[in-house]
C-alpha angles and dihedrals in degrees: 000000000000114000104262089222088068090055089050091051092050091048090055090049093050095044095038086215137085090211095053092043091051091051092047092051095039090238134132117251092239089053091049092047090049091055092051091049089052091052093048091050093045093054097028093234140116109238104185140040116216117204131154090349090303127113130213135170122266119223088263089048091056090053090046090051092053093055095039090055090047091052091048090050091049091052090052090049090050091053091047091050092050090049090050090056088063092054133070091230133040118227123214127194114217131188128199131181118239102265093039094046100041101036117010098039102030098079090054101043097095091051089047092053091044092049093051098037092145090067135063123225140198115198123203120190115196142121125297097258093053094045094050091051090052091046091050091049092051096248091119128048094204139344136212104222134184120209131007126003127171103249091196090067103036140034102251120190124181120247100171144323119246131190116242105215145184114247132185134180119269091250095047116121090243098045094105094053125101095198137013136182123242089244089062091053100050095082088058131095108252116215107202141168120262128272111283095034120123091227093058091048091051091051093047091049093046094050091048091060089065094039098257133114140195089256090067094071119098091238134005125200121188116218121187097194125068094207092054091044090056093045093052091048090051089051092053097249089135146312125284143192116222142161108271090232089065095056105036094115093047092048089049093050093042097238088120127037127208117223127185118231115219113254091357119110119162121185116163138187126251103209142194103228128194139152111280113287098015095109088066086069108100093226092053090049090053092050092048094047092050094047094047091050095052098037100044 
């Protein structure tokens, strides 16, 4: 069993408060403080900073958190594996970010399920921030994620690389252009994914490489749904940047037009993301190999 002091530590980190953590765990604050003192003495480190009645992790505390969360995840995986032994079928919990789940992966899902018919699956489609929190908590076995993932915290393996492009509606004033400058785009309304999405992070990072930002556009509208984002762009409500995989049919039909942006080239990874060490599992290797073969 996981050392209960590690669970106490993680509760304090999540609540950012000894008082709230003590209430959550039905403990007294002195008992909680005693457990933290034991951990600090055991590992000869200081885990928390205390300033103006607020707590934050020290550098050692951040390292301690990473491994405590990994141990908690491993315990959950052990319980899940033991439960699977009692069943005729194993069940795997998969996450996929919006573009990957709705456009890149969707045409291959039936074949995936047919190929691994001995297993059961639950698929969650959400933004990067939500999926990584579920992966970290052990609620997902692996996730297919577009954009940027901290490779120090997760095992990240490339599935494919996809261009991230500017698109406009066919009636937009720029639709006949092959290339535009960023300065020409700034008076436009930018239609962009919500905070926490991988797509938004990719755009923010790409713009920063040429010394621009989302805030430079005349107007910015956040859209949490890719289908609606495409529809509004088709109707001329604004311009948008999207993964090319998400707009292949619209580019083919001509309802959306791709335009190059001078000095801006964004190509991002679609990755298979797990907790460290999971890809050594034979089942995970089979899933990864299949997905790479059909998505590449």
